[in-house]
C-alpha positions in Angstrom: 45.2 -37.0 -99.7 42.2 -39.4 -99.5 44.0 -41.6 -96.9 44.6 -38.5 -94.8 40.9 -37.5 -94.9 39.8 -41.0 -93.9 42.2 -41.0 -91.0 40.8 -37.7 -89.7 37.2 -39.0 -90.0 38.1 -42.1 -88.0 39.7 -40.0 -85.3 36.6 -37.8 -85.0 34.4 -40.9 -84.7 36.5 -42.3 -81.9 36.3 -39.0 -80.0 32.5 -38.9 -80.3 32.3 -42.5 -79.2 34.4 -41.8 -76.1 32.3 -38.8 -75.2 29.1 -40.8 -75.6 30.5 -43.6 -73.4 31.5 -41.1 -70.7 28.0 -39.5 -70.7 26.4 -42.9 -70.4 28.7 -43.8 -67.5 27.7 -40.6 -65.7 24.0 -41.2 -66.2 24.4 -44.8 -65.0 26.3 -43.7 -61.9 23.7 -41.1 -61.1 20.9 -43.6 -61.6 22.6 -46.0 -59.3 23.2 -43.3 -56.6 19.6 -42.1 -56.7 18.4 -45.7 -56.4 20.7 -46.3 -53.4 19.5 -43.0 -51.8 15.9 -43.9 -52.4 16.3 -47.3 -51.0 18.0 -45.9 -47.9 15.2 -43.3 -47.3 12.5 -45.8 -47.7 14.4 -48.1 -45.4 14.8 -45.3 -42.8 11.1 -44.4 -42.9 10.2 -48.1 -42.7 12.5 -48.5 -39.7 11.1 -45.4 -38.0 7.6 -46.7 -38.6 8.6 -50.1 -37.4 10.2 -48.6 -34.3 7.0 -46.6 -33.6 4.9 -49.7 -34.0 7.2 -51.7 -31.8 7.0 -48.9 -29.2 3.3 -49.7 -28.7 3.4 -53.4 -29.2 3.7 -53.8 -25.4 1.0 -51.5 -24.1 2.2 -51.8 -20.5 5.7 -50.6 -21.3 4.3 -47.8 -23.5 1.9 -46.8 -20.7 4.8 -46.8 -18.2 6.9 -44.6 -20.4 4.1 -42.2 -21.0 3.1 -42.2 -17.3 6.7 -41.3 -16.4 6.8 -38.4 -18.8 3.3 -37.2 -17.6 4.5 -37.3 -14.0 7.5 -35.2 -14.9 5.3 -32.6 -16.6 3.0 -32.5 -13.6 6.0 -31.8 -11.3 7.2 -29.1 -13.7 3.7 -27.5 -13.7 3.4 -27.6 -9.9 6.7 -25.8 -9.7 5.6 -23.1 -12.1 2.3 -22.8 -10.1 4.3 -22.2 -6.9 6.2 -19.4 -8.6 2.9 -17.9 -9.9 1.7 -17.5 -6.3 4.1 -14.6 -5.9 2.2 -12.5 -8.4 1.0 -9.0 -7.3 -2.8 -8.5 -7.3 -2.3 -5.4 -9.4 -1.8 -7.7 -12.4 -5.3 -9.1 -12.2 -6.0 -9.0 -15.9 -3.0 -11.1 -16.9 -3.8 -13.3 -13.9 -7.1 -14.1 -15.4 -5.3 -15.2 -18.7 -3.1 -17.5 -16.7 -6.2 -18.9 -14.9 -7.7 -19.8 -18.3 -4.5 -21.4 -19.4 -4.4 -23.4 -16.2 -7.9 -24.6 -16.8 -6.9 -25.9 -20.2 -3.8 -27.7 -18.7 -5.9 -29.2 -15.9 -8.4 -30.5 -18.5 -5.7 -32.2 -20.4 -4.2 -33.7 -17.3 -7.6 -35.0 -16.3 -8.0 -36.6 -19.8 -4.5 -38.2 -19.7 -5.2 -39.5 -16.1 -8.5 -41.0 -17.3 -6.7 -42.9 -20.1 -4.0 -44.2 -17.7 -6.6 -45.3 -15.2 -8.5 -47.2 -17.9 -7.5 -50.9 -17.6 -8.8 -51.5 -21.1 -6.9 -48.7 -22.7 -6.1 -49.5 -26.3 -3.2 -48.6 -28.5 -5.2 -45.8 -29.9 -5.9 -44.5 -26.4 -2.2 -44.4 -25.7 -1.5 -42.7 -29.0 -4.1 -40.1 -27.9 -2.4 -39.8 -24.5 1.0 -39.3 -26.2 -0.5 -36.6 -28.3 -2.1 -34.9 -25.3 1.3 -35.1 -23.4 3.1 -33.4 -26.3 0.4 -30.7 -26.3 0.6 -30.5 -22.5 4.4 -29.9 -22.7 3.8 -27.0 -25.1 1.1 -25.6 -22.8 3.3 -25.8 -19.7 6.2 -24.2 -21.6 3.9 -21.3 -22.6 2.5 -21.1 -19.1 6.0 -20.9 -17.7 7.0 -18.1 -20.1 3.9 -16.2 -19.1 4.7 -16.6 -15.4 8.3 -15.4 -16.0 7.1 -12.4 -17.9 4.5 -11.7 -15.3 7.0 -11.9 -12.5 9.3 -9.5 -14.4 6.4 -7.1 -14.7 5.5 -7.6 -11.1 9.1 -6.9 -10.0 9.0 -3.7 -12.0 5.8 -2.8 -10.4 7.2 -3.5 -7.0 10.1 -1.3 -7.7 7.7 1.5 -8.8 5.6 0.9 -5.7 8.7 1.0 -3.5 9.7 4.3 -5.1 6.2 5.7 -4.7 6.1 4.5 -1.1 9.4 6.1 -0.4 8.3 9.4 -2.0 5.0 9.2 -0.1 6.8 8.6 3.2 9.2 11.5 2.5 6.3 13.7 1.5 4.4 12.6 4.6 7.4 13.4 6.8 7.7 16.8 5.2 4.0 17.4 5.8 4.4 16.3 9.4 7.3 18.6 9.8 5.4 21.5 8.2 2.4 20.7 10.3 4.5 20.7 13.5 6.1 24.0 12.4 2.6 25.4 11.6 1.3 24.1 15.0 4.2 25.6 16.8 3.7 28.9 14.9 0.0 28.8 15.8 0.9 28.0 19.4 3.3 30.9 19.6 0.7 33.2 18.0 -2.0 31.9 20.3 0.2 32.3 23.4 1.3 35.7 22.2 -2.3 36.8 21.6 -3.4 35.6 25.0 -4.4 38.4 27.3 -2.6 39.2 30.6 -4.3 40.2 33.8 -2.6 42.1 36.6 -3.3 44.7 39.3 -5.8 42.4 41.1 -8.0 43.8 43.8 -10.4 41.7 45.9 -12.5 43.6 48.4 -15.1 42.3 50.9 -18.4 44.2 50.7 -21.1 44.4 53.3 -24.5 45.5 51.9 -26.6 47.1 54.5 -30.4 47.0 54.6 -30.5 50.5 53.2 -28.5 49.3 50.2 -25.4 51.1 51.2 -22.1 49.2 50.6 -19.2 49.2 53.0 -15.8 47.5 52.8 -15.0 44.8 55.4 -12.5 42.0 55.9 -14.6 40.1 58.4 -15.9 36.9 56.9 -19.1 37.0 59.0 -20.0 40.4 57.7 -19.1 39.9 54.0 -22.0 39.7 51.6 -20.0 39.7 48.4 -16.5 40.0 47.0 -15.8 42.8 44.5 -13.1 41.6 42.2 -11.1 43.8 39.9 -8.1 43.4 37.6 -6.6 45.0 34.5 -6.3 43.4 31.1 -3.0 44.7 29.8 -2.6 46.0 26.3 -1.8 43.4 23.6 -0.9 44.4 20.1 -1.3 40.9 18.7 -4.8 40.1 20.1 -7.5 41.0 17.6 -10.4 43.2 18.8 -13.6 41.5 19.8 -15.3 39.5 22.6 -13.0 37.4 24.7 -14.1 34.7 27.2 -12.4 34.9 30.5 -12.8 32.0 33.0 -12.6 32.6 36.8 -11.8 29.8 39.3 -12.5 30.7 43.0 -11.3 28.4 45.7 -12.5 28.4 49.3 -10.1 28.3 52.3 -10.4 24.5 52.4 -9.3 24.3 48.7 -12.7 23.4 47.4 -13.7 25.1 44.1 -16.7 27.3 44.5 -19.5 26.4 42.1 -22.1 28.5 40.4 -24.8 28.2 37.7 -22.2 29.0 35.1 -19.5 26.6 36.4 -17.9 24.2 33.9 -14.5 23.1 32.6 -12.1 23.8 29.9 -8.9 22.3 28.5 -5.7 24.2 29.2 -2.8 24.6 26.7 -1.3 21.3 27.9 -4.6 19.5 27.3 -5.5 19.1 31.0 -9.0 19.5 32.3 -9.5 22.7 34.3 -12.7 23.5 36.3 -13.9 27.0 36.7 -16.4 28.8 38.8 -17.7 31.5 36.4 -17.2 32.8 32.9 -17.3 36.5 31.9 -17.1 37.9 28.4 -15.2 41.1 27.8 -15.0 43.3 24.7 -11.4 43.9 24.1 -9.9 46.4 21.7 -6.5 45.5 20.2 -3.6 47.3 21.9 -5.6 48.9 24.6 -5.7 48.6 28.4 -9.0 47.3 29.8 -10.2 47.4 33.5 -12.4 44.6 34.5 -14.6 44.5 37.6 -17.4 42.2 38.8 -19.0 41.0 42.0 -19.1 37.5 43.4 -21.9 36.9 45.8 -22.2 34.0 48.1 -24.7 33.1 50.9 -21.9 32.6 53.5 -18.3 33.4 53.6 -15.8 31.7 56.0 -12.6 32.8 57.5 -9.4 32.1 55.6 -7.7 32.6 52.2 -9.8 32.8 49.0 -7.8 32.1 45.9 -8.7 33.5 42.6 -7.3 32.2 39.3 -8.1 33.7 35.8 -7.8 31.7 32.5 -8.0 32.9 28.9 -7.1 30.9 25.7 -6.3 27.9 27.9 -3.6 29.8 29.8 -3.6 31.0 33.3 -3.3 34.8 32.9 -3.3 35.9 36.6 -4.1 35.0 40.1 -4.7 36.6 43.5 -5.5 35.8 47.2 -7.9 37.5 49.6 -7.9 36.7 53.3 -11.0 37.2 55.4 -10.8 37.4 59.1 
């Protein structure tokens, strides 16, 4: 019984010993792994630092590398600038933001160029140039994004403007059509309301010394012509005073002039000269007889032509022959 107990104790001790050895082995392996990782990381940082240092050991090579990258950025920026030239003026506010960003980029370019042009540039100068180039790359990327967004907004604005222009042109054409219709309507109304003269009578009158008047067709005896015509009824013409223009032409075709002579534009826009103007008081829808005398110092043989105008239209004419 005692031997069995001792045997069990010995087995337990061996088990504990084995567990302890296993734990120690794991700890040792972990320690070794960590040390290896730590060494590798330190070596990596050291190599990167060494590489960085070596990069600037030859300043000419470093300057050449930086100069090449700087030139590429400048070309990239110039390309973006060319695109920005297509912006619409309506986006002036954002255009000012781009102008400010461009000023910042130009300032950095100038500083980098100054360093490159300095024959005595130090390693620290090139480190600063590299930092500025990195910053310049960020600025140009941002500038490029703003340009892209601006162009997108500009394109949208152009589409809206095109739509508005199309709508405006359509509306303008509609207004023109309506205006033409309105003008045609006015023209029809104007023409329809124009008076009409008919039943012309032209009589040669000789005024004797006694004041008595006698009719004659002999030019040498005529003192004046008595002209008469009827204004026909018109249910469109409004009541009121109407100007009627009389043109009298001599047998030689020359227009007779008077103190009240002048000119008017006819319905086609042509200039028309007249001899005299009379004003009649017309009542809508009624017939109105018109009579007046035309006196002249001397009458000659031949045909006298009389033309009457109202509202720019010729409303009647007649011819009188004197012997």
